[in-house]
C-alpha positions in Angstrom: -71.9 -65.1 103.9 -71.9 -67.2 100.7 -69.4 -66.1 98.0 -70.1 -66.8 94.4 -68.2 -69.6 92.9 -65.4 -68.7 90.6 -63.7 -70.8 88.1 -60.0 -71.7 88.1 -59.4 -69.4 85.1 -60.8 -66.4 87.0 -58.7 -67.3 90.1 -55.6 -67.3 87.9 -56.4 -64.0 86.3 -57.1 -62.4 89.6 -53.9 -63.7 91.0 -52.0 -62.2 88.0 -53.6 -58.8 88.6 -52.6 -58.8 92.2 -49.0 -59.7 91.2 -48.9 -56.9 88.6 -50.2 -54.4 91.3 -47.5 -55.6 93.7 -44.8 -55.2 91.1 -46.0 -51.7 90.2 -46.0 -50.7 93.9 -42.5 -52.1 94.4 -41.2 -50.3 91.3 -42.7 -47.0 92.3 -41.2 -47.3 95.8 -37.8 -48.1 94.3 -38.1 -45.2 91.9 -39.1 -42.7 94.5 -36.3 -43.9 96.9 -33.7 -43.6 94.1 -34.7 -40.2 92.7 -35.9 -38.3 95.8 -33.0 -36.2 96.8 -31.9 -36.9 100.4 -32.0 -33.7 102.5 -28.8 -32.2 103.5 -28.3 -31.8 107.3 -28.4 -28.0 107.0 -31.8 -27.8 105.2 -33.5 -31.0 106.4 -36.3 -29.0 108.0 -37.4 -27.7 104.6 -38.3 -31.2 103.0 -41.8 -32.8 103.3 -42.1 -35.2 106.2 -44.7 -37.5 104.8 -42.7 -39.4 102.1 -45.0 -42.5 102.4 -48.0 -40.4 101.6 -46.3 -39.2 98.4 -45.5 -42.7 97.4 -49.0 -43.9 98.0 -50.5 -41.1 95.9 -48.2 -41.9 92.9 -48.7 -45.6 93.3 -52.5 -45.3 93.4 -52.5 -42.9 90.4 -50.4 -45.3 88.3 -52.7 -48.3 89.3 -55.8 -46.4 88.3 -54.3 -45.4 84.9 -53.2 -49.0 84.3 -56.6 -50.4 85.2 -58.5 -48.0 82.9 -56.1 -48.0 79.9 -55.3 -51.6 78.8 -52.5 -50.4 76.5 -50.7 -48.8 79.4 -51.1 -51.9 81.4 -49.5 -54.0 78.7 -46.6 -51.5 78.4 -46.0 -51.6 82.1 -45.9 -55.4 82.0 -43.3 -55.4 79.2 -41.2 -52.8 81.0 -41.2 -54.7 84.3 -39.9 -57.8 82.4 -36.8 -55.9 81.3 -33.9 -55.8 83.8 -33.4 -52.4 85.5 -30.0 -51.9 84.0 -31.3 -52.4 80.5 -34.0 -49.9 81.2 -31.5 -47.3 82.4 -29.3 -47.8 79.3 -32.4 -47.4 77.1 -33.4 -44.2 78.8 -29.9 -42.8 78.6 -29.6 -43.4 74.8 -33.1 -42.0 74.2 -32.2 -38.7 76.0 -28.8 -38.6 74.2 -30.5 -38.9 70.8 -32.8 -36.0 71.6 -29.9 -33.9 72.7 -28.1 -34.7 69.4 -31.1 -33.7 67.3 -31.5 -30.4 69.3 -27.8 -29.5 68.8 -28.0 -30.3 65.1 -31.0 -28.0 64.5 -29.4 -25.2 66.5 -26.2 -25.4 64.4 -28.1 -25.5 61.2 -30.2 -22.4 62.2 -27.1 -20.5 63.2 -25.4 -21.2 59.9 -28.4 -20.0 57.9 -28.6 -16.8 60.0 -24.8 -16.2 59.4 -25.2 -16.6 55.6 -28.1 -14.2 55.5 -26.2 -11.5 57.3 -22.9 -11.8 55.5 -22.3 -10.7 51.9 -21.9 -13.3 49.2 -18.5 -14.1 47.8 -19.2 -12.1 44.6 -19.5 -8.9 46.6 -16.7 -6.7 47.5 -16.0 -6.9 51.2 -14.7 -3.4 51.3 -18.0 -2.2 50.0 -19.7 -4.0 52.8 -17.4 -2.4 55.3 -18.0 1.1 53.8 -21.7 0.5 53.8 -21.7 -0.5 57.5 -19.6 2.6 58.4 -22.0 4.8 56.4 -25.1 3.4 58.2 -23.5 3.9 61.5 -23.1 7.6 60.8 -25.4 9.6 63.1 -28.6 10.8 61.3 -27.7 9.2 57.9 -30.0 10.6 55.2 -32.1 7.9 53.5 -32.4 8.5 49.8 -34.7 6.8 47.2 -33.1 7.1 43.7 -35.7 6.5 41.0 -34.7 6.0 37.4 -37.1 6.0 34.4 -36.0 4.0 31.3 -38.1 3.8 28.2 -35.9 1.7 25.9 -33.8 -1.4 26.4 -32.3 -1.2 22.9 -31.5 2.1 21.2 -33.5 2.8 18.0 -30.9 5.0 16.3 -32.5 8.4 16.9 -30.8 11.3 18.6 -27.3 10.3 17.8 -27.5 6.8 19.2 -26.5 3.6 17.5 -29.4 1.6 16.3 -29.5 -1.8 17.9 -27.1 -0.9 20.6 -27.9 -2.4 24.1 -28.9 0.8 25.9 -29.4 -1.2 29.2 -25.8 -2.4 29.3 -24.0 0.6 27.8 -26.1 3.5 29.1 -28.5 2.7 31.9 -26.4 0.3 33.9 -23.2 2.4 34.2 -25.1 5.6 34.9 -27.1 4.0 37.7 -24.2 2.3 39.3 -21.9 5.4 39.1 -24.7 7.6 40.6 -25.4 5.2 43.5 -21.6 4.8 44.3 -21.2 8.6 44.1 -24.1 9.2 46.5 -22.8 6.5 49.0 -19.4 8.3 48.9 -21.2 11.2 50.5 -22.6 9.0 53.3 -26.1 8.7 52.0 -28.1 5.5 52.7 -29.4 4.8 49.1 -32.0 2.5 47.6 -32.7 2.2 43.9 -36.0 1.9 42.1 -36.2 1.3 38.3 -39.3 2.2 36.3 -38.9 0.8 32.8 -41.1 0.6 29.7 -40.0 -3.0 28.9 -39.8 -6.4 30.6 -36.8 -6.7 32.9 -35.5 -10.2 32.3 -34.3 -12.2 35.3 -30.8 -12.3 34.1 -30.7 -8.5 33.8 -32.2 -8.1 37.2 -29.4 -10.2 38.5 -26.8 -8.0 36.7 -28.1 -5.0 38.5 -28.2 -6.7 41.9 -24.6 -8.0 41.4 -23.3 -4.6 40.3 -24.9 -2.5 43.1 -22.8 -1.8 46.2 -23.6 -4.0 49.2 -26.6 -2.8 51.2 -28.4 -1.0 48.4 -32.0 -2.1 48.2 -33.4 -2.6 44.7 -36.9 -2.8 43.4 -38.4 -2.3 39.9 -41.6 -1.8 38.0 -41.3 -3.2 34.5 -43.8 -2.9 31.6 -44.9 0.3 33.3 -46.2 2.2 30.3 -49.9 2.9 31.0 -52.9 2.7 28.6 -54.6 6.0 27.9 -57.1 7.7 25.6 -55.6 9.3 22.5 -58.1 12.2 22.7 -61.4 12.7 24.4 -62.3 9.9 26.9 -65.7 9.9 25.2 -64.7 9.7 21.5 -61.1 8.7 21.7 -59.6 5.2 21.6 -57.3 3.4 24.1 -53.7 2.8 23.3 -50.3 2.4 24.9 -49.2 5.9 25.9 -45.3 6.0 25.9 -45.2 9.6 27.0 -47.0 8.8 30.2 -44.1 6.6 31.4 -42.5 9.7 32.7 -45.4 10.1 35.2 -45.1 6.7 36.8 -42.3 7.6 39.2 -44.8 9.8 41.0 -46.7 6.7 42.2 -43.5 5.2 43.5 -42.8 8.4 45.5 -46.3 8.5 46.9 -46.0 4.8 48.0 -42.6 5.3 49.6 -43.0 8.8 51.0 -42.9 7.9 54.7 -39.8 5.7 54.4 -37.2 8.1 53.0 -35.8 11.5 53.8 -35.0 12.5 50.2 -36.3 11.5 46.7 -34.3 11.8 43.5 -36.1 11.0 40.1 -34.2 11.3 36.9 -34.0 10.0 33.3 -31.8 7.0 32.6 -29.0 9.1 31.0 -28.6 11.6 33.8 -25.6 11.2 36.1 -26.6 12.7 39.5 -23.3 12.9 41.4 -23.2 12.7 45.2 -21.8 16.2 45.6 -24.9 17.6 43.9 -27.2 15.7 46.3 -25.2 16.7 49.4 -25.1 20.3 48.2 -28.9 20.3 47.6 -29.6 19.0 51.0 -27.3 21.5 52.7 -28.8 24.5 50.8 -32.3 23.2 51.5 -31.6 23.1 55.3 -30.3 26.6 55.1 -33.3 27.9 53.2 -35.6 26.3 55.8 -33.7 27.9 58.6 -34.0 31.3 56.9 -37.7 30.7 56.3 -38.3 30.1 60.0 -36.5 33.4 60.8 -38.2 35.4 58.0 -41.0 37.9 58.6 -44.5 37.2 57.5 -44.9 40.4 55.5 -42.9 43.4 54.3 -44.1 46.9 54.9 -42.6 48.3 51.7 -41.2 47.4 48.3 -41.7 44.4 46.1 -38.6 42.4 47.0 -35.8 45.0 46.7 -35.0 48.7 47.3 -33.0 51.0 45.2 -29.7 49.4 46.2 -30.2 46.8 48.9 -32.5 43.8 48.5 -35.2 43.6 51.2 -35.4 40.5 53.3 -37.5 37.7 51.9 -40.7 36.7 53.5 -41.8 33.2 54.7 -44.2 32.9 51.7 -41.3 33.6 49.3 -38.7 31.4 50.9 -41.1 28.4 51.1 -41.0 28.3 47.2 -37.2 28.4 47.0 -35.2 25.3 46.1 -31.7 24.6 44.8 -31.7 24.2 41.0 -29.5 22.5 38.5 -28.5 22.8 34.8 -27.8 19.9 32.4 -24.5 20.0 30.7 -22.8 17.9 28.0 -19.2 17.5 26.8 -18.5 18.7 23.3 -18.4 15.7 21.0 -17.1 17.4 17.8 -15.8 21.0 18.1 -15.5 21.4 14.3 -19.0 20.2 13.2 -21.0 21.1 16.3 -19.1 23.7 18.3 -20.5 25.9 20.9 -21.5 29.5 20.5 -18.5 31.7 19.6 -20.0 35.1 20.0 -21.8 35.4 23.3 -24.5 37.9 24.2 -23.3 41.4 25.0 -22.3 40.9 28.6 -18.6 40.6 29.5 -17.1 37.4 30.8 -15.4 37.8 34.2 -13.8 34.9 36.1 -12.1 37.1 38.8 -13.3 36.6 42.4 -12.1 38.6 45.3 -12.9 37.5 48.9 -10.4 39.7 50.7 -7.3 37.9 49.6 -6.8 39.4 46.2 -8.4 38.5 42.9 -8.4 34.8 41.9 -9.3 33.4 38.6 -12.0 30.7 39.0 -13.5 28.4 36.4 -16.1 25.7 36.7 -14.9 22.3 37.9 -15.8 19.5 35.5 -14.2 16.8 37.8 -17.3 17.1 40.1 -20.0 16.5 37.6 -18.9 15.2 34.3 -17.4 11.8 33.8 -19.0 8.3 33.8 -17.2 5.1 33.1 -19.4 3.8 30.3 -19.4 2.5 26.7 -19.6 5.6 24.5 -22.3 6.4 21.9 -21.4 7.7 18.5 -18.4 10.0 18.5 -18.0 10.2 22.3 -15.0 7.9 22.6 -12.5 10.7 22.9 -14.0 12.3 25.9 -11.3 12.5 28.6 -11.8 11.3 32.2 -11.9 15.0 33.3 -12.9 17.2 30.3 -11.6 20.8 30.2 -13.9 23.5 31.7 -14.3 25.1 28.2 -15.7 21.8 26.8 -18.8 21.8 28.9 -21.9 23.2 27.1 -25.4 24.0 28.2 -28.5 24.3 25.9 -32.0 25.7 26.1 -30.8 28.6 28.0 -28.4 31.6 28.0 -27.6 34.7 30.0 -31.0 36.3 29.0 -32.8 33.7 31.2 -31.2 34.7 34.5 -31.5 37.3 37.3 -29.4 37.8 40.4 -30.1 38.8 43.9 -28.7 38.9 47.4 -30.7 36.2 49.2 -29.6 37.2 52.7 -26.7 38.8 54.6 -27.2 36.5 57.5 -26.0 33.2 56.1 -22.6 31.7 55.7 -23.9 29.3 53.0 -26.1 31.5 50.8 -25.6 35.1 49.8 -25.6 35.9 46.1 -27.7 33.5 44.0 -28.9 33.1 40.5 -32.7 33.1 39.9 -33.5 30.6 37.2 -36.4 30.8 34.8 -39.8 29.2 35.6 -42.2 30.8 38.1 -44.5 33.7 37.3 -48.0 32.8 36.3 -50.8 32.7 38.9 -48.5 34.0 41.7 -49.6 36.8 44.0 -47.5 39.9 44.2 -46.2 39.0 47.7 -45.1 35.5 46.4 -43.0 36.8 43.5 -39.3 36.9 44.1 -37.5 39.9 42.5 -34.0 40.1 41.2 -31.7 42.0 38.9 -32.4 40.8 35.4 -29.4 40.5 33.1 -30.9 42.9 30.6 -32.0 45.5 33.1 -29.5 48.1 32.0 -30.2 47.7 28.3 -27.7 44.9 27.5 -30.1 43.4 25.0 -31.3 46.8 23.7 -35.1 46.9 23.8 -35.7 43.2 24.5 -38.1 42.6 27.4 -37.6 40.2 30.2 -38.8 36.7 28.9 -41.7 35.0 30.6 -41.1 32.4 33.2 -42.1 29.4 31.1 -40.1 30.2 27.9 -39.1 26.6 26.8 -35.9 27.7 25.1 -34.6 29.4 28.2 -35.9 27.1 31.0 -32.8 25.0 31.4 -34.6 21.7 32.1 -32.9 19.4 34.5 -34.0 16.0 33.2 -35.5 15.2 36.6 -35.8 16.6 40.1 -34.9 16.0 43.7 -36.6 17.1 46.9 -36.8 16.3 50.6 -39.8 14.6 52.1 -40.8 17.9 53.8 -40.6 19.8 50.5 -42.8 17.3 48.7 -45.4 17.4 51.4 -45.5 21.2 51.4 -45.7 21.3 47.6 -48.4 18.6 47.2 -50.6 19.9 50.1 -50.1 23.7 49.8 -48.0 25.2 47.0 -48.9 23.2 43.8 -52.2 24.2 42.1 -52.5 20.6 40.9 -51.4 17.3 42.4 -47.7 16.6 42.4 -48.3 13.1 43.9 -51.2 10.8 43.3 -54.2 10.7 43.3 -54.2 13.3 40.4 -57.7 14.5 41.2 -57.0 18.2 41.3 -55.6 18.6 37.8 -58.8 20.4 36.5 -58.5 18.8 33.0 -61.6 18.6 30.9 -62.2 15.9 28.3 -59.0 14.1 29.4 -58.3 11.4 31.9 -55.8 12.1 34.7 -52.8 11.8 32.2 -54.1 14.9 30.5 -52.4 16.6 27.5 -49.1 17.0 29.5 -45.8 16.2 27.9 -42.8 14.2 29.2 -41.2 17.4 30.4 -44.2 18.2 32.5 -44.2 14.9 34.4 -40.5 14.4 34.6 -40.3 17.5 36.7 -39.1 20.6 35.0 -42.4 22.1 33.8 -44.8 21.2 36.7 -42.2 21.6 39.4 -40.7 25.0 38.4 -43.1 26.8 36.1 -46.5 28.5 36.6 -49.9 27.4 35.4 -53.1 25.9 36.6 -51.5 22.5 37.5 -48.0 23.8 38.3 -46.0 24.4 41.4 -44.1 27.7 40.7 -41.0 26.7 42.7 -38.1 29.1 42.3 -34.8 27.4 41.5 -31.6 29.1 42.7 -27.9 28.6 42.0 -25.2 29.7 44.4 -22.7 32.1 42.9 -20.0 31.0 45.3 -17.3 29.6 43.0 -16.8 26.7 45.4 -20.4 25.7 45.1 -21.4 26.6 41.5 -20.2 23.4 39.9 -22.4 21.4 42.3 -25.4 22.7 40.3 -24.3 21.0 37.1 -25.5 17.6 36.1 -24.0 15.5 33.3 -26.3 14.4 30.4 -24.2 11.4 29.5 -25.9 10.7 26.1 -24.2 13.8 24.7 -26.9 13.9 22.0 -28.2 17.4 22.2 -25.5 19.0 20.1 -26.8 18.6 16.6 -29.5 21.2 15.9 -29.5 23.4 19.0 -27.7 26.6 20.0 -25.1 25.7 22.7 -23.4 28.0 25.2 -20.1 27.2 27.0 -20.9 26.7 30.6 -17.7 28.4 31.7 -18.6 31.5 29.6 -22.1 31.7 31.2 -20.4 31.4 34.6 -18.2 34.4 33.8 -21.2 36.5 32.6 -23.1 35.7 35.8 -20.1 36.8 37.9 -19.9 40.1 35.9 -23.6 40.8 36.7 -23.0 40.0 40.4 -20.3 42.6 40.6 -22.5 45.2 38.9 -25.3 44.7 41.4 -23.0 44.4 44.4 -21.0 47.5 43.7 -23.3 49.8 41.8 -26.7 48.8 43.0 -29.9 48.1 41.1 
């Protein structure tokens, strides 16, 4: 057979290719021999027997790759020119460099994780420890504390100092004291601020720095909505300051599934942890009594001639613990409390089988906040005397008493506060012994439930998640939570003609009406519990033109009524 003639250059290139293939085969064989682990005598039967077949497969694969990819072929030629020891050193340092990089990134990641989980140096480590122990408590109650603040700087009205920094000297200390007090009762607290002004970054940082470790913080600034001043047909749109008090309802609606309890108050109300704990304990007891209560009663309207009848499920589902705002007397001479009380004696003697004991209210529970004072409040002591606490927009004429149940160690005799009445069915109304029942106020009739001068507004409200769901879905005639599409208001948008008091809680929550909830507030007459129903209005600015009653005198009058009903009957 005749073979085609080839040039000398072609013969050289072919010879070079054969040499490269031989070098590759030799290198592969050496590599396989060096790195294939020799079988141990005890397990020699488990290794493959055809080592030459494996070598040929690897060798042929590398040859095919080198022939098809010129770059690989050139790299192989360069590698084969390098001495084996140099190649080993290069591979060693290449792997070592990869290991160093991996360790470096792992250390950096661990450090960042540690910094994220540990408190900063500006935080108190004891607070962090307390927070951790609180969270570890079994079934810790989660609380969302919502504060509504209209002004950053005081305007000089209502006994405030014009130009004074309300944020620093009113809002901040009240919020921090309230949160710390709640955490002392083992609540897991987060804070949400709704404000009618822009919250500057430096002020946001002040809040975050002052809050105890572990307390979440969010805010909604410039939250004042736009609204029609009159009819939504003929009126005009403007900023509606009064509607700021409604905005916290959107926060509650948004966060409802994430918390066990919600507390919404104005920025000058100190809500102490004892009050929150007491509210929760009484609410649990009321719910227990509701589950045991009968559906209907066969006789009476809530009480018999001497003994109160048991309450039904429909009555108890409207019962919630209530509160009264109190202030500390600023100037006894110029703005003192009422000296001549209504014609019901004051009695502070309590007898629980161990002899009569004199009991006053306890101001140490409710009534001191470490804060810069407003006008004339600099002389308020850390714990004011019991006789220096005053209450307004209420008096003894506003209250009734009743025995809630004989089957409870927590609730027995309670005070029924003003509020419910309108649009309730007869079987929903809760009867009690009114303070003027025996002619103490001559021919005066019992006031209606929504009398504003006797309502004892709270400056806010608190409720459990279960209470809010029941109110919004069943008990309230209008919406308590958004969307406000059942308010039944004509010629108004959803803000309606309602006042700040309606949205902040007192009127809609506790009174009757077409958009109201008719919830019945109660106060325990147990002297160990009564002071937990008092909340401190820290501004102390309600003492100029209103009639004030000493809280301790009112407590004594209520105790006198309790004894009358308990001993003499209705």
